[in-house]
C-alpha positions in Angstrom: 198.2 97.9 -51.9 195.7 99.9 -54.0 192.6 98.0 -55.0 190.3 98.2 -57.9 187.0 99.8 -57.0 185.0 97.5 -54.9 187.6 94.7 -54.9 188.9 93.4 -51.6 192.5 94.1 -50.8 195.2 91.6 -51.8 197.8 91.0 -49.1 201.0 89.0 -49.0 202.2 88.1 -45.5 204.9 85.8 -44.2 203.7 82.4 -43.0 204.9 81.4 -39.6 205.6 77.8 -38.5 202.0 77.4 -37.4 200.8 78.1 -40.9 203.1 75.5 -42.5 200.3 72.9 -42.8 198.3 75.5 -44.9 201.2 76.0 -47.3 201.7 72.2 -47.4 198.1 71.7 -48.6 198.3 74.5 -51.1 201.6 73.1 -52.4 199.6 70.0 -53.5 197.5 72.1 -55.8 200.6 73.9 -57.1 202.5 70.7 -57.8 199.5 69.3 -59.6 199.4 72.4 -61.8 203.1 72.2 -62.5 203.0 68.5 -63.2 202.0 69.4 -66.8 205.3 71.2 -67.3 207.7 69.4 -64.9 206.4 65.9 -64.9 205.7 65.7 -61.2 203.7 62.6 -60.2 202.1 61.8 -56.9 203.5 59.1 -54.7 201.6 55.9 -53.8 199.9 57.9 -51.0 198.4 60.3 -53.6 200.6 63.2 -52.5 203.1 65.2 -54.4 206.4 65.6 -52.8 208.2 68.9 -52.4 211.5 68.1 -50.6 212.6 71.7 -50.5 209.5 73.1 -48.7 210.9 72.6 -45.2 213.9 74.9 -46.1 211.4 77.8 -46.5 210.6 77.5 -42.8 214.1 76.7 -41.5 216.6 78.9 -43.5 216.5 82.5 -42.5 216.7 84.0 -46.0 214.0 81.9 -47.5 210.4 83.1 -47.1 207.0 81.3 -47.3 204.2 83.8 -47.7 200.4 83.5 -47.8 198.3 85.5 -50.3 194.9 86.7 -49.2 192.1 88.3 -51.2 190.3 90.2 -48.4 189.8 87.6 -45.7 190.0 84.7 -48.2 193.1 82.5 -48.6 194.1 82.9 -52.2 197.5 81.3 -52.6 201.1 81.3 -51.6 204.6 82.4 -52.7 208.0 81.1 -51.8 211.2 83.2 -52.2 214.9 82.5 -51.8 218.1 84.3 -52.3 220.3 83.6 -55.3 224.1 83.7 -55.2 224.2 86.9 -57.3 222.1 88.7 -54.7 218.8 88.6 -56.4 215.7 87.2 -54.8 214.1 84.3 -56.7 210.4 83.6 -56.7 210.7 79.8 -56.3 206.9 79.2 -56.3 203.9 81.4 -56.9 200.3 80.0 -56.7 196.8 81.5 -56.8 193.8 79.3 -56.6 192.0 78.9 -59.9 188.8 80.6 -58.8 190.7 83.8 -58.3 192.9 83.7 -61.4 192.3 86.3 -64.2 190.7 88.6 -61.7 193.8 90.7 -60.9 194.5 88.8 -57.6 197.8 87.3 -58.9 199.0 90.5 -60.5 198.3 92.5 -57.3 199.9 89.9 -55.1 203.0 89.6 -57.3 203.4 93.4 -57.3 203.0 93.6 -53.5 205.6 90.8 -53.2 208.1 92.7 -55.5 207.6 95.9 -53.6 208.1 94.3 -50.3 211.8 93.8 -50.9 213.3 96.5 -53.2 216.2 95.2 -55.2 217.0 92.6 -57.9 214.5 89.8 -58.6 214.7 86.7 -60.7 211.5 84.8 -61.8 211.7 81.5 -63.6 209.0 79.7 -65.6 208.9 77.0 -68.2 208.8 78.0 -71.8 205.9 75.6 -72.4 203.8 77.3 -69.7 202.6 80.1 -71.9 200.2 81.4 -69.3 203.0 81.9 -66.8 205.0 83.7 -69.5 202.2 86.2 -70.2 201.6 86.7 -66.5 205.2 87.3 -65.4 205.9 89.6 -68.4 202.8 91.6 -67.4 204.1 91.7 -63.8 207.5 92.9 -64.9 206.1 95.6 -67.1 203.7 96.8 -64.3 206.6 96.8 -61.8 209.4 98.4 -63.7 208.1 99.4 -67.2 210.6 98.3 -69.8 213.5 98.0 -67.4 213.6 94.2 -67.3 215.3 91.4 -69.3 214.7 87.8 -70.1 217.1 84.9 -70.5 217.2 81.1 -70.5 218.9 79.0 -67.9 219.1 75.2 -67.3 216.4 73.8 -64.9 218.2 73.1 -61.6 218.0 69.7 -59.8 215.9 68.0 -58.5 213.9 68.5 -61.7 213.7 65.5 -64.0 216.5 65.3 -66.5 215.9 66.4 -70.1 213.6 69.4 -69.4 214.1 72.4 -71.7 215.7 75.4 -70.1 213.7 77.7 -67.8 212.9 81.2 -68.9 214.0 83.8 -66.4 212.7 87.3 -66.0 215.3 89.6 -64.3 214.2 93.0 -62.9 215.2 95.4 -60.1 212.7 97.1 -57.9 215.3 99.2 -56.1 215.3 103.0 -55.8 216.4 103.5 -59.4 213.6 101.3 -60.8 211.0 102.8 -63.1 207.9 103.7 -61.0 205.2 101.1 -61.2 201.6 102.1 -61.7 199.7 102.7 -58.6 196.8 100.6 -59.7 197.1 97.2 -61.3 195.0 96.3 -64.3 192.1 93.9 -63.6 193.7 91.0 -65.7 196.3 88.6 -64.3 
């Protein structure tokens, strides 16, 4: 991935089973961030549960990935296939110290480019920062060739949540070319 002048490379690489504990620890930070929008609460042991996480290490079409900024661990992403053939970004997390420095944008673009084809990215309407971020990613990845729609939040989310916003785009061969260098924000 191209880097901004003097900025360490951002890489997104699949996490193997030996890296599962790293993802599990980062998921605690992610679930805490998302608790504002999804109502997640820690258990009596102080830990947030994420019952679907083991599936990203056992089902062949699901992927758990680690994001690095140079040699530094920066976050993670989880992807899964959808019935319509698109790939969903189920979770995407960058540590707060690296947010708004282009690390998330560069990681998201590398992730989208790693698997050309249709993608579906969900976020909560109340999460305005996520909306700005994913719209910026979509524009950088495919120009104006993306759409947005609302869909119900799937279980096991708490009942009564407003619908998720989904960004739909296709990074396949006919996609608009993305810029070769990402802006520094994101």
